[in-house]
C-alpha positions as CSV (number, residue, x, y, z in Angstrom):
1,M,-127.5,-227.7,-52.2
2,S,-127.7,-225.8,-49.7
3,E,-126.1,-221.5,-49.4
4,A,-123.8,-222.7,-46.6
5,H,-123.0,-225.7,-49.1
6,T,-122.3,-223.7,-52.1
7,E,-119.9,-221.0,-50.2
8,T,-118.1,-223.6,-48.6
9,I,-117.1,-225.3,-51.9
10,K,-116.3,-222.6,-53.4
11,T,-113.4,-221.7,-51.1
12,V,-111.4,-224.8,-52.4
13,D,-109.1,-224.8,-55.3
14,H,-109.6,-227.6,-57.3
15,K,-106.1,-226.6,-59.5
16,P,-103.8,-227.2,-56.8
17,H,-100.7,-226.7,-59.3
18,A,-101.6,-223.4,-60.5
19,A,-102.6,-222.3,-57.4
20,F,-99.7,-223.4,-55.1
21,F,-97.4,-220.6,-55.5
22,R,-99.8,-217.8,-55.6
23,Q,-101.1,-219.9,-52.3
24,S,-98.0,-220.6,-50.9
25,G,-96.4,-216.7,-51.8
26,W,-99.7,-215.0,-50.2
27,L,-98.7,-217.1,-47.4
28,V,-95.2,-216.5,-47.1
29,I,-95.5,-212.6,-47.6
30,S,-98.5,-212.2,-44.8
31,G,-96.4,-214.8,-42.3
32,V,-93.2,-212.2,-42.8
33,V,-95.0,-209.4,-42.0
34,G,-97.2,-210.6,-39.3
35,G,-93.5,-212.4,-38.0
36,V,-92.1,-208.9,-38.0
37,M,-94.6,-207.1,-36.1
38,M,-94.9,-209.8,-33.7
39,Y,-90.8,-210.1,-33.2
40,G,-91.1,-206.3,-32.8
41,V,-92.6,-207.3,-29.4
42,H,-88.7,-208.5,-28.5
43,F,-87.8,-204.6,-29.4
44,L,-89.0,-204.4,-25.8
45,A,-86.7,-206.2,-24.1
46,K,-84.1,-202.9,-23.6
47,S,-87.1,-201.7,-21.4
48,I,-87.2,-204.7,-19.2
49,P,-84.9,-206.3,-17.0
50,E,-82.7,-209.4,-18.4
51,S,-84.9,-211.8,-15.8
52,Q,-88.6,-210.5,-16.8
53,Y,-87.4,-211.1,-20.9
54,A,-86.5,-214.8,-19.8
55,I,-90.2,-214.5,-17.9
56,F,-91.8,-213.7,-21.1
57,G,-89.7,-216.3,-23.1
58,T,-90.4,-219.2,-20.9
59,L,-94.3,-218.2,-20.6
60,L,-94.2,-218.0,-24.2
61,M,-93.2,-221.4,-24.6
62,V,-95.5,-222.5,-22.2
63,V,-98.0,-221.1,-24.9
64,A,-96.1,-222.7,-27.8
65,C,-96.2,-226.3,-26.1
66,L,-100.1,-226.3,-26.0
67,P,-100.7,-228.9,-29.1
68,T,-100.9,-226.0,-31.2
69,M,-100.0,-228.2,-34.3
70,P,-101.7,-231.5,-33.9
71,L,-105.2,-229.4,-33.7
72,Q,-104.8,-227.1,-36.5
73,M,-103.7,-230.1,-38.8
74,I,-106.4,-232.2,-37.5
75,F,-108.9,-229.8,-38.3
76,A,-107.4,-228.9,-41.7
77,Q,-107.6,-232.9,-42.5
78,Q,-111.5,-233.4,-41.3
79,T,-112.5,-230.1,-43.0
80,A,-110.6,-230.9,-46.0
81,L,-112.4,-234.6,-45.9
82,A,-115.8,-233.0,-45.1
83,L,-115.5,-230.9,-48.2
84,A,-114.0,-233.5,-50.3
85,T,-116.9,-236.3,-49.1
86,G,-119.7,-233.8,-48.1
87,R,-119.7,-234.1,-44.7
88,E,-120.0,-230.7,-43.3
89,R,-122.9,-231.4,-40.8
90,Q,-120.7,-234.0,-39.1
91,L,-117.8,-231.4,-39.4
92,A,-120.2,-228.9,-37.2
93,G,-120.8,-231.6,-34.4
94,M,-117.2,-232.5,-34.2
95,L,-116.6,-228.3,-33.9
96,R,-118.8,-228.0,-31.3
97,M,-117.9,-231.0,-29.3
98,A,-114.5,-229.7,-29.5
99,W,-115.2,-226.4,-28.7
100,M,-117.0,-227.5,-25.3
101,W,-114.0,-229.7,-24.0
102,T,-110.9,-227.4,-25.1
103,F,-112.8,-224.7,-22.5
104,I,-113.7,-227.8,-19.9
105,V,-110.0,-228.9,-20.1
106,W,-108.7,-225.5,-19.5
107,A,-111.0,-224.4,-17.1
108,A,-109.6,-227.7,-15.1
109,G,-106.1,-226.6,-15.8
110,A,-107.0,-223.2,-14.5
111,L,-107.9,-224.0,-11.3
112,A,-104.8,-226.3,-10.9
113,V,-102.9,-223.4,-11.5
114,F,-105.1,-221.5,-8.9
115,I,-104.2,-224.2,-6.6
116,F,-100.1,-224.8,-7.1
117,Q,-99.7,-220.9,-7.8
118,R,-97.0,-220.3,-4.8
119,Q,-95.4,-223.4,-6.1
120,I,-95.1,-221.9,-9.4
121,V,-93.9,-218.7,-9.0
122,A,-91.4,-220.3,-6.8
123,G,-90.5,-222.6,-9.2
124,W,-90.0,-220.7,-12.2
125,H,-88.4,-218.0,-9.9
126,L,-90.7,-215.4,-10.4
127,P,-91.5,-211.7,-8.6
128,D,-95.6,-212.4,-8.2
129,A,-98.5,-214.2,-10.0
130,T,-99.7,-211.3,-12.2
131,A,-97.8,-212.6,-15.6
132,I,-99.3,-216.5,-15.0
133,W,-102.9,-214.7,-14.9
134,V,-102.2,-213.0,-18.1
135,T,-101.3,-216.1,-19.5
136,L,-103.9,-218.4,-18.8
137,P,-106.4,-216.6,-21.1
138,L,-104.0,-216.7,-23.6
139,L,-103.1,-220.7,-23.0
140,L,-107.5,-220.6,-23.9
141,A,-107.2,-218.1,-27.3
142,S,-104.7,-220.6,-28.1
143,L,-106.0,-223.8,-27.9
144,W,-109.0,-222.5,-30.0
145,L,-107.2,-220.2,-32.6
146,P,-105.5,-223.6,-34.3
147,M,-108.8,-224.9,-34.1
148,F,-110.8,-222.5,-36.2
149,S,-107.0,-221.8,-38.2
150,G,-107.2,-225.4,-38.9
151,V,-111.1,-225.4,-40.2
152,V,-109.9,-222.0,-42.4
153,Q,-107.2,-224.2,-43.7
154,G,-108.6,-227.0,-44.9
155,R,-111.2,-225.3,-47.0
156,Q,-108.1,-223.6,-48.3
157,D,-109.0,-219.6,-47.3
158,F,-105.4,-219.2,-47.6
159,F,-106.5,-215.4,-48.3
160,W,-107.9,-215.1,-44.6
161,L,-105.3,-217.3,-43.5
162,G,-102.4,-214.6,-44.1
163,W,-104.8,-211.8,-43.0
164,T,-105.1,-213.8,-39.9
165,T,-101.5,-213.8,-39.2
166,I,-100.6,-210.0,-39.9
167,F,-103.9,-208.4,-37.8
168,G,-102.5,-210.9,-35.1
169,G,-99.2,-209.8,-35.3
170,A,-100.1,-205.8,-35.6
171,G,-102.2,-206.2,-32.3
172,R,-99.7,-208.0,-30.5
173,I,-96.9,-205.0,-30.8
174,I,-99.5,-202.2,-30.5
175,A,-100.8,-203.8,-27.1
176,A,-97.4,-205.0,-25.6
177,A,-95.9,-201.7,-26.5
178,V,-98.4,-199.3,-24.6
179,L,-98.2,-201.7,-21.7
180,V,-94.4,-202.0,-21.3
181,L,-93.5,-198.2,-22.5
182,A,-96.5,-196.3,-21.6
183,L,-97.4,-197.9,-18.4
184,G,-93.9,-199.8,-17.4
185,F,-95.4,-203.4,-17.0
186,G,-92.5,-206.1,-17.7
187,A,-93.0,-209.6,-18.7
188,A,-97.2,-209.3,-17.8
189,G,-97.5,-206.9,-20.3
190,M,-95.8,-208.2,-22.6
191,M,-97.9,-211.3,-22.2
192,A,-100.6,-209.3,-22.6
193,G,-99.9,-208.6,-26.1
194,A,-99.8,-211.6,-26.8
195,L,-103.3,-212.6,-25.9
196,L,-104.9,-209.4,-27.3
197,G,-102.7,-210.7,-30.6
198,I,-103.9,-214.2,-30.8
199,G,-107.0,-213.4,-29.6
200,I,-107.6,-211.0,-32.6
201,S,-106.9,-213.3,-34.7
202,A,-109.0,-216.1,-32.6
203,L,-111.9,-214.0,-33.5
204,I,-111.5,-213.8,-37.7
205,V,-110.9,-217.3,-38.1
206,I,-114.3,-218.1,-35.5
207,W,-115.6,-215.9,-37.5
208,R,-114.6,-216.8,-41.1
209,S,-115.6,-220.4,-40.3
210,R,-119.5,-219.7,-39.0
211,D,-120.8,-221.3,-41.8
212,L,-119.3,-224.3,-40.9
213,W,-120.0,-224.8,-37.2
214,S,-123.3,-222.8,-37.1
215,L,-125.0,-225.9,-39.4
216,R,-127.4,-228.3,-38.0
217,P,-124.5,-231.0,-36.5
218,E,-125.4,-234.8,-37.6
219,A,-123.7,-237.8,-35.6
220,F,-119.9,-238.2,-36.7
221,D,-118.4,-242.3,-36.5
222,G,-116.4,-241.5,-33.5
223,K,-114.3,-244.6,-33.6
224,S,-113.2,-244.0,-37.2
225,L,-112.5,-239.9,-36.6
226,M,-110.3,-241.5,-33.3
227,R,-108.4,-243.7,-36.1
228,Q,-107.6,-241.0,-37.7
229,V,-107.1,-237.9,-35.1
230,V,-104.8,-240.1,-32.6
231,P,-102.0,-240.4,-35.6
232,L,-101.8,-237.1,-36.3
233,M,-102.1,-235.7,-32.4
234,F,-98.8,-238.1,-31.7
235,G,-97.4,-237.0,-35.1
236,F,-97.2,-233.4,-35.2
237,G,-97.2,-233.5,-31.3
238,A,-94.1,-234.7,-31.9
239,C,-92.7,-232.3,-34.2
240,Q,-94.1,-229.7,-31.8
241,F,-92.2,-230.9,-29.1
242,M,-88.6,-230.5,-31.3
243,F,-90.0,-227.4,-32.1
244,T,-90.8,-225.7,-28.8
245,S,-89.9,-227.6,-25.1
246,D,-85.9,-226.5,-25.5
247,T,-86.4,-223.2,-23.3
248,M,-88.6,-224.9,-20.7
249,F,-86.0,-227.4,-20.3
250,A,-83.2,-225.2,-19.9
251,K,-85.0,-223.3,-17.7
252,A,-84.6,-225.1,-14.9
253,Y,-81.1,-224.9,-15.3
254,F,-80.1,-221.6,-15.8
255,T,-80.8,-217.8,-14.2
256,G,-83.0,-215.5,-15.9
257,D,-79.9,-213.5,-17.0
258,Q,-78.0,-216.6,-18.8
259,M,-81.2,-217.6,-20.1
260,A,-82.2,-214.1,-22.2
261,P,-79.5,-214.8,-24.6
262,Y,-81.2,-217.9,-25.3
263,V,-84.6,-217.0,-25.8
264,A,-83.3,-214.5,-28.0
265,A,-81.7,-216.7,-30.0
266,G,-84.5,-219.1,-30.0
267,T,-86.7,-216.3,-31.1
268,L,-84.7,-215.5,-34.4
269,S,-84.0,-219.0,-35.2
270,R,-87.6,-219.8,-34.9
271,A,-88.5,-217.5,-37.5
272,L,-86.7,-219.6,-39.5
273,L,-89.3,-222.7,-39.6
274,W,-92.1,-219.6,-39.7
275,L,-90.7,-219.0,-42.7
276,V,-91.0,-222.1,-44.6
277,L,-94.1,-223.4,-42.5
278,P,-96.8,-221.9,-45.1
279,L,-95.6,-224.2,-47.9
280,A,-96.3,-227.4,-46.0
281,A,-100.0,-225.0,-44.7
282,V,-100.8,-224.8,-48.7
283,M,-100.0,-228.4,-50.0
284,F,-101.2,-230.7,-46.5
285,P,-105.3,-229.8,-47.7
286,K,-104.3,-230.5,-50.7
287,L,-102.8,-233.7,-50.3
288,V,-105.8,-234.7,-48.4
289,H,-108.3,-233.6,-50.9
290,A,-106.5,-235.6,-53.6
291,A,-106.0,-238.6,-51.6
292,A,-110.1,-238.2,-50.8
293,K,-111.0,-238.3,-54.6
294,S,-108.1,-240.4,-55.4
295,E,-106.1,-238.0,-57.8
296,K,-102.2,-238.0,-58.3
297,T,-100.2,-235.5,-57.6
298,N,-96.5,-234.6,-57.1
299,L,-96.6,-231.2,-54.8
300,F,-94.7,-233.0,-52.3
301,N,-91.4,-233.0,-54.2
302,L,-91.9,-229.4,-55.0
303,V,-92.6,-228.6,-51.1
304,V,-89.5,-230.2,-50.3
305,L,-87.4,-228.4,-52.5
306,G,-89.0,-225.2,-51.7
307,T,-88.4,-225.6,-47.9
308,A,-84.9,-226.8,-48.4
309,V,-83.8,-223.5,-50.1
310,L,-85.7,-221.4,-48.1
311,A,-84.7,-222.9,-44.7
312,I,-80.5,-223.1,-46.3
313,C,-80.4,-220.1,-47.4
314,G,-82.6,-218.5,-44.4
315,A,-80.2,-220.1,-41.6
316,L,-76.8,-218.5,-43.7
317,G,-78.5,-215.3,-44.0
318,L,-78.9,-215.7,-40.0
319,W,-75.3,-216.8,-39.4
320,V,-74.5,-213.4,-41.5
321,V,-76.9,-210.8,-40.4
322,G,-78.3,-212.1,-37.2
323,P,-75.2,-210.6,-35.6
324,I,-76.1,-207.5,-36.6
325,L,-79.7,-207.6,-35.6
326,V,-79.0,-208.6,-31.7
327,K,-77.1,-205.5,-31.6
328,I,-80.1,-203.5,-32.7
329,V,-82.5,-205.2,-30.6
330,Y,-81.3,-206.5,-27.8
331,K,-79.1,-205.3,-24.5
332,T,-75.5,-205.3,-24.9
333,S,-74.8,-207.2,-21.7
334,Y,-75.8,-210.8,-24.0
335,V,-75.1,-209.5,-27.1
336,A,-72.2,-211.6,-27.5
337,A,-73.8,-214.9,-25.7
338,T,-76.7,-214.5,-28.2
339,T,-74.5,-214.2,-30.8
340,A,-72.3,-217.3,-30.5
341,L,-75.8,-219.4,-29.7
342,L,-77.5,-218.3,-33.4
343,P,-75.7,-221.4,-35.7
344,W,-76.1,-223.9,-33.5
345,Y,-79.8,-223.0,-33.1
346,A,-80.5,-221.9,-36.6
347,G,-78.6,-224.9,-38.1
348,A,-81.1,-227.3,-35.8
349,M,-84.0,-225.7,-37.5
350,V,-83.2,-226.7,-41.0
351,P,-83.6,-230.5,-40.6
352,L,-86.6,-230.1,-38.2
353,A,-88.1,-227.9,-41.3
354,L,-87.7,-230.7,-43.9
355,A,-88.9,-232.9,-41.7
356,N,-92.5,-231.4,-40.8
357,V,-93.2,-231.4,-44.3
358,M,-92.7,-235.1,-44.8
359,V,-94.5,-235.1,-41.7
360,N,-97.2,-233.3,-43.6
361,D,-97.0,-235.4,-46.5
362,L,-97.0,-238.7,-44.7
363,L,-100.1,-238.4,-42.4
364,A,-102.0,-236.5,-45.3
365,R,-102.1,-239.6,-47.3
366,G,-102.8,-241.7,-44.2
367,R,-99.3,-243.3,-44.0
368,F,-99.1,-243.7,-40.1
369,G,-96.3,-246.0,-39.9
370,V,-93.8,-243.3,-38.8
371,V,-95.8,-241.8,-35.9
372,P,-94.8,-244.4,-33.5
373,W,-90.7,-244.0,-34.4
374,M,-91.8,-240.2,-34.1
375,V,-92.6,-240.5,-30.7
376,V,-90.2,-242.6,-29.7
377,L,-87.3,-240.3,-31.1
378,A,-89.7,-237.1,-28.9
379,V,-89.6,-239.6,-25.8
380,A,-86.1,-240.0,-26.2
381,Y,-85.2,-236.1,-26.7
382,G,-87.3,-235.8,-23.6
383,F,-84.3,-237.4,-21.4
384,A,-82.0,-236.9,-23.3
385,L,-81.7,-232.9,-23.2
386,P,-82.1,-233.0,-19.0
387,A,-79.5,-235.4,-19.4
388,M,-77.0,-233.6,-20.9
389,L,-78.0,-230.5,-19.8
390,S,-77.1,-231.8,-16.0
391,H,-73.5,-233.5,-17.3
392,F,-72.3,-230.3,-19.2
393,P,-73.6,-227.8,-16.4
394,G,-73.5,-223.6,-17.7
395,R,-73.1,-224.7,-21.5
396,L,-76.2,-223.6,-23.4
397,E,-74.7,-225.1,-26.4
398,V,-75.4,-228.5,-25.4
399,A,-78.8,-227.6,-25.4
400,L,-78.7,-226.7,-29.0
401,Q,-76.3,-229.6,-30.4
402,T,-78.9,-232.3,-28.5
403,L,-81.5,-230.6,-30.2
404,G,-79.7,-230.1,-33.5
405,A,-78.5,-234.4,-33.2
406,F,-82.5,-235.2,-32.4
407,N,-83.9,-233.3,-35.1
408,L,-81.6,-234.9,-37.6
409,M,-82.8,-238.4,-36.7
410,L,-86.3,-237.3,-37.1
411,F,-85.5,-236.1,-40.3
412,G,-83.8,-239.4,-41.3
413,V,-86.8,-240.9,-39.9
414,C,-89.2,-239.4,-41.9
415,A,-87.2,-239.3,-45.0
416,W,-87.0,-243.0,-44.9
417,F,-90.6,-243.3,-44.3
418,A,-91.4,-240.8,-47.5
419,W,-88.6,-241.9,-49.9
420,G,-87.2,-245.2,-48.9
421,N,-90.1,-247.4,-47.4
422,K,-92.2,-246.1,-50.1
423,A,-89.4,-247.6,-52.5
424,S,-89.4,-250.9,-51.2
425,L,-93.4,-251.1,-50.8
426,E,-93.6,-250.2,-54.5
427,A,-90.6,-252.5,-55.4
428,K,-93.0,-255.5,-53.7
429,S,-95.8,-254.3,-55.6
């Protein structure tokens, strides 16, 4: 057995129940620490105009709408399977191919932005194209980060996965503070901070996975890979679309000053999901490994319970503490509007957090029947949200009520496939 192979195997913990609380606890702690530092960037909102903060929030959501969640889960699954079945060299071939094609796709997109930059600047009411050009390398780093984070997650190297979040958060806040406070940059400076933070995180996970992607690659079964990858891409893509797309839809119907409280409420509320995501992140590779080895585990029920408790308590806490935090961080001109939106936004995140756990369980076990239903819901949401915003002009809470309703439907569909459909299948067998 090669040295690289031996090092890889040592990173996999074969006692999932004994390690689960330790690993998920560390990811929650690192997520909170890193998240606080990332959120610290928003304190700079007081130093820039409302319109600049709205631009920052919108461009950040453009980055967030990249298929980062599907990419990370695809490579987490493939890494866990490779370690369970001894196919590390095939994984190296997949990584190198994905690395090359993500750069090619990004380069084509960058060329399109260069050609249509005037239309983009006018359509999004930007003062100039500076923030866009800072966002482009951020998009590339944001494609590579989930790929190699997935490898680190799949090999269950959660220690460095946690430190990646912390170092990324520190780089983001330090760079943004210097660029905004010392040099007077607005949205472009805050986006440059995000670029440095994500760039640092990407470099860490690329380095930590070097023993895998540097192996001599072997050919892999492309058809078999696509049968596994396509459901993951669409399933996790639907989740991410529900999580991130509302800001970009709303930006088309409201001015920068109107969007500032919406971005502020969204930043606070989405922190609820980042609080509970570590539980599913630890669970997913363990379930993939267990399924590959035909092992039984009850981690799913444990994670659902933990997610429900954390998400509900977090939402209640945000409703109580949120108004105080908003007054500290943001300008008084949009404190009242942000506070009014918080209950709707936080409430919409709770069913999405629970649905995310169920999606992780279903897709880790290869139960892909839920994916078409998720895609239908995401597409319906994409049509319903603009229609509702057009029908109720000037009402930002309508966007959140629509998001909450579709997240509840997503939760119901996932719960049926996780529990109801499973029970009916067991009854027939």
